[in-house]
N, C-alpha and C positions, 0 to 999 in steps of 0.2 A: 276648498273654495268652490262655489258654484261655477259651472262651465262658462257662463256668459261673462264672468269677471276676467277670465284669462287674457283675452286680447287687449284689454285696456289696463292690465295690472301695472305694467312698468310706467306707462305715461301718467296714470293717476297717482301712483305711489311716489314717483320720483319728481314729478313736476314741482318746481319751487314755489308754487302758489300758496303753499302752506308754510312759508318762511317769512321772517321778520328781518329782511336783509337790505343791504345797500343797493340791491338791484330792484328795489321794491316799488309797488303801486296800489292805489284804491280810489279812483275817481268815482264820484257819486253817479249813480244811474237810477232810472226809475224801476228797474227790475228788483223785485223782492224775493228773498229766499223763501221757497215754499216750505210750509210746515209739514214735513214728511216724517216726523218723528218715528212712528211705528214702522213705516216702510223702509226708512234708512236703517233702522236697527235690524230689519229682516234681511237686508242685503248680505250681511255677514254676521255670524255669531261672534260672541266675544272670544271664543276659542280660536276662530278663524282669524280674527283681527290680531290676536296675540301671536299666532303662528306667522302671519304676514309680517308683522313688525320685527319679530326675531329673525326671520329670513333676511329682511332688508338690513338689519343691524349687522348680521354676520358678513354680508357682502360688503357693507360700507367699511367695516373695520379692516377688511382685507385690502382696501384701496386707498383709504384716507389716513393721513397722519393724525393720530389722536394723542391727547394729553391724559396720562394715567397717574399724574402726581397725586398721592394719597390725600394731601391736605386740600387741594383744589377740588378734587372729585368729591370728597366727603362734604366740604362746605356747600357745593352746588347741589349735590343730591339732597342734603338736609333741607336746604332752602326750597327746593322744588317740592319735596314731600310736604313741608309745612304749608306751602301755597296751595297744594292740591287738596288739603283737608278743608280749606275754606272756599273751594271752588266747586262747580257742578261736577267736576270729574271725580271727586271723592277719593276714596282709598283704594282704587283699582291699581294694579301693578304699573310701575313706571320704570323706564330705563333711561339713563343719561349717557350721552356721548359728548365729550368735549373735543372739538376739532382744533388741531394745532395750526391756527391761521390768525394773522393779525387783522384780517378783514372782519367787519362786523356782520354777523349773520346768526340766525337761529332758525330751527325748523321743527316741525312735528310730523311724526309718521304714525299711521294707525297701529294700534296695539300697544300704545303707551310709550313710544320712543320719542324723546325730546333731545335735540342736539343744539349745542351752542358753540360758536367759535370762541377761542380764547380772546380774540379781538373785541368781544363784547365787554370784557373786563376793562379794556383800554378806553372804550367810549363811555360806558356808564359811570358817572362820577360819584354816584352813591348807590346804596343797596336798593333803594326804592326804584331807581331807574332800571337797574339790572333786573329786579323782580318784575317790573312792568312788561318786559319782554317775555319772561317765563309765563306770566298770567295770560298773555296774548296767545302763546302756544298751547297752554292748557285749554283755553277756550276752543281752539280748533279741534282738540280731541273730544272735549265734552259735548260739543255741538255736532260732532260726527260730520264734519265738512267733507271728508273724503267720501263717505257713503253718499252724501248729498250730490256730490259730483258724479258718482256712478249712476245715481237715480236720474240726474239730468241727462246723462248720455243715453240712458235707456229711453227717456221720453222724447228727446229731440233728435236722436240718432246723429249727433254731431261727430264727425270723424276726428279721432285724435291720434296723432303720430307718436309711436313709442319714443320715450326719452330714456336713453340708456343710463345705467348706473354711473358709468364713468363721467358723464356730463355733470351729474349732481355732485360727485366727489370733487371734480375740478371747480365747479361753481362755489361749493361750500368752502373750499380751502384756498383757491387762488384769488377769487374775486376779480374785479376789474375786467380788462380785456380778455384774459384767458378764460375766465368763467363765462363771459358773454359769448365768446367764440364757441365754447363747448355746447352751450345751450342752443345757439343759432344753428349749429351743425346737425342737431337732432330734432328740430321743431319745425312745424309747418304752419301755414297761415290759418288753418283751422283752430289753432290754439287761441286766436283772437276771440272767437266766440265763447270758448270755455273760460277765458280770462274775464270776460265781462261778468259772467256769473260769479267767478271767484272773488271779484272785488266786493260784492255784497257780503261774502263770507268774511272778508277782512274787516269790514265795518262792524259786523256782528262780533268778531273776535275782539276788536277794540272796546266795544261797549261792555261785553262780559268781562274782559280783562281788567278794565277800570273798576268795575264792581268788586271783583275778587281782590284787587289791590287794596281798596279801601277796607274790605272785610278783614284782610290780613294785617291791618294796622298801619299801612303805608299811606303817604300823601298821594291822593289820586292824580294830582297835577304832575307827578313824576313821569307819567306816560307822555304827557304833552312835552315835558322837558326832553325826554328821550327822542321824540320826533324832531325837536329843534336841533338836537345834536346830529341826527341822521341827515336832516336837510342840509346842514353845513357841510357834512362829509360827502354828500352826493352832488352838491352844486357844481363841483368840478367837471362832472360828466357832460354838462350842457345838454345838447340835443343829440348827442352821438348815439345814445342807446334807443333803439326803436321802442315806441310806446307800448306795443303789444308784449314786449319782453319785460316791462317794468311791473312786476307782480305786486310790489308794495310801494307805490309812489309816495315819496315824502312831500306830499302836497300841502299847501297852506290850508286847504279845506280840511284835510284829515287832522292836522294839528289843532285847528279851530274847533272841530267837532269834539276832540278829546278834552279841550279846555272847557267847553260848554257842559260836557258830561260830568267833569270833575267838580263843577260848581254845584252839582245836585247833592253832594255829600257834605256832611258836617266837617268843619275845619279840623284838620289833624295836625298836631304839633310834630314837626319833623324830628326824628331821632336818627342822627347820622351814626350808624353802627360802625365802630372802629374796626371790628373784625373784618368787615368787607374791604376796608382800605388795605389791610394786611394781605388779604387774598388777591386784591388787585395788583399790589406791588409784586407779589409772588408770580402772578400770571405774566407781568411784564418781563421778569427775569427769565422765565421759562421759555417764552415764545419770541422774544426779541433775538434775531440772529446774532447780533453782536452786543452782548449785555453791557460792555464797557460804554457803549453809546448812551446808556441810561444814567451815567454818573452825574452829568450836568443837570438832567431833569430832577433827579432825587435831591441833589444839592440845592436847587432852587426851591423845592418844596420845604426843605428843612429851614432855609433862610426865611421863608414866608411865615413860618411858625403857625401854619394852618391846622385844621382838624386832622389832616393826614400826615402830620410831621413825623410821628413815631413810625407810621407805616413806611414813610420814605427812608427813615433810618434802617428799618428792617430790610427793605429792598436793596439799599446801598450796601448793607452788610453782606447780603447774599452775593452781590456782584463782586465785592472785594474778596470774599472767600474763594470764589471760583477763579479769581485772578491771582490768587496766591498771597494777597495782602491780609493775612490772618489777624494780625494785631489790630489793624484798622477795623476789620469786621467785628471783632469782639468788643472793641471800645464803643462802637455804634450801638450794639445790642445792650451794653451796660447802661446806656443813656435812656433807654426806653422805659416808660412808666409801666410797671409790672402789674397786671390785673389777673384775676382768676380766669377770665375768659380767654386770655392770651397765654396762659401757662404752657399749654402743650405746644403752641406755635413757637414761642420763644425758646423753650427748652430744646425743641427739635432743631432750632436754628443753631444753638450752641453745639448740638450733636453734629450737624452738617459741617460746621467749621472744623471740628476735630477730625471728622471722616475725610474731609478734603485734604487734611495733612497726613492721612493714613495713620492717625493716632487712634486705632480701633479699641485698644484696651481702655484708654481714657474715655472714649465715647461710650463704652459699655458701662462705665461707672455712672454716667448720667442716665443711660437708658434703663438700668435696673430699677431705680426708684420710680421712674416714669411708668414702668410696667406694673409696679405695685399699685399705683394710683389710677392708671388709665389703660389697663390691658384690654379694655373693651373698645378702645379707639383704634381703628384700622391703621392710621398713620403711625401710631406708636408701635404697634405689633409688627408692621412692615419694616420700620426702621430697625427694630430688634432683629428680625430675620436677616436683613441685609448685613448688619454688623456681625452677627454670628457667622454668617457666610464668609465675610472678610477675615474673621478670626480663625477660619478653617474649623469651626466647631459645627461640622456639617449635620451631625445627627440632631443637635439642638435646633439648628436652623430648619431642618425637615419637619420637626414637631410643630414649630411655629407656622411654617408655610402650609402644612397639611390642615391646620386649624383655620388659617385664613382662606384656604381654597374651599372649605365647607361653608364659611360665613359669607364669602365674597366670590361665588363661583363664576361670576361674569367678568372678573378682573383678570384679563389675559396675562398681564405681567407676573401675577402670582404663579400661574401655571408655567410660564417660561422659566422663571427663577427656580421653581420647584424641580423642573426637569434638569436644569444645570446642577442643582445641589445634589439630586439623586445620583447624577453621573459622577460627581467628585467623591460621593460616598460609596461608589461601587455598586449601586442598586440599579441594574439595567432594566429590570421589570418596572420599577418606579419611573425611570426615564421615559420609557415608551408610553406608559399610562398618562403621565403628565403632558407629554407632547401631543397625545391624542386629544386631550381636552383643549389645548391651545389651538390645534388645527380646527377643532369643532367650532370654537368661538369665532374663527376667521373664515368659516364656511368651506374649509377644505376637507370635506367628509371622507373622500376616498383615502386621503393621507391619514386621517384619524383612524379609520378602520384598519389600515395597513399597520399602523403603530400598535394597535391593540392585538393584531394578529401576531406580531413579534413578541409582545408581552405574554400572550397565551402560550406560545411555543416554548418560551423560556420557563414559564411556570410549570409546564408539563415536564420539561427536562430536569427541573430542580425539585420536583416532588411536592409542589404546592398542594394544599388541601383542595379537594374537588369543589368545595363551596366557593373558594376564591376564584378558581378557574371559571366556574359557572357565572359568577358575577361579572367577570371580564367579558365573557361571551354575550351576556345580557346587555352590557353596555355597547358592544358591537352592533347588536340588533337595534338598539335605540338610535344609534347614530345613523344606521342605514335607513331607518324610518324617517329621521330628520332629512336625510338626503332626498328621499322619494318625495316627501312633503314639499321641500324647497323647489324641486324640479317641477312638481305639479303646480305650484304657485306661479 
């Protein structure tokens, strides 16, 4: 990264003005975003952007609770990838992080990192509304709003106070008073000037996001509907939140602008995708502290016989299974209309019920045919690895996990489970290597290098081939380079 970027790196990268959150704002002003295309791109190369985003992601993972549920991650990643192909962002690399928080929030970080709180599933009532938030964040990336803010700082020399990583982690996960307190503790009045500029970026992200939403086949009015939901959810704050901290205001003007823009597109027939409702129900059961509190909600949905009735049965089945009422859970799944799209989701739900009963042999009888048909799906392969582990078939589990670690190297839970499985199989070299990758993903580079040092020493003692030892030393060198690069950023 160029030297002049260092003093403002944290404030520009971590400021929540690139988020679509309940703490949000965008009042209209006369200021127009300058067309700085070439100069914005010159601020950082794509390689620098990518390094910056990855460094941020490693730090964020280490401090924020995240959701790594294979089905939820796979669904959201696929949706984000599909939306990117119809956006200005294109097919450049993207990384997703789902924050385990019931507050509604999403954010974009340079280098292709997009984060969403699990609470976004709670608030978005259909896939189009959910997608509207993702297209908004993709627009922040494609229009290089981060670089534009850097350019603005260079031109106007506006002082910006560093906003620490911890404040973003709290704001993204806690929401409400805790999140606001974290921001207020690290922000200065100078942020007001930068915020005025960022509001124009928000307007641009809305405009481009709606265009992408329509291009992807969704109803462009879904963004306006999402704004309406946010307005209702933020109305309880009243005037307690200082205006300069409201980086995405849910104003009437912003919702009205979204409605006017949506009218410019041809009418689109809404297709309410049932798969989204199943993922929404799953998100509820994963992120709600007391899943039993969801029973009444799901029962009301079932009684209403609405479009999400089967999804409510699915959610209720998951709740009953975790609560030990396995017969009720299975009966609910039996009532669900079975379609090809839902095959993996429903079959894995039956697997979950058996695994919750520690009936691992029976669960494997369901997993084996699933693996024959869907071994390319991460959720299926991960369930297979988990069940093989519980069956104490550690060598088979290792083969599955090693394959998953190659196809999904950013999934930290895979590395954690692989380390555990190596340990139970008596492979200490494997334990240290897997731990090293887990530490690396969480930004603990010194610990990662230390683990690889242990692995190298054991390999020397056990007579490993010199090529294997050299590969381990090369990985140590790569991690040290990552550490130096992160410190430089």
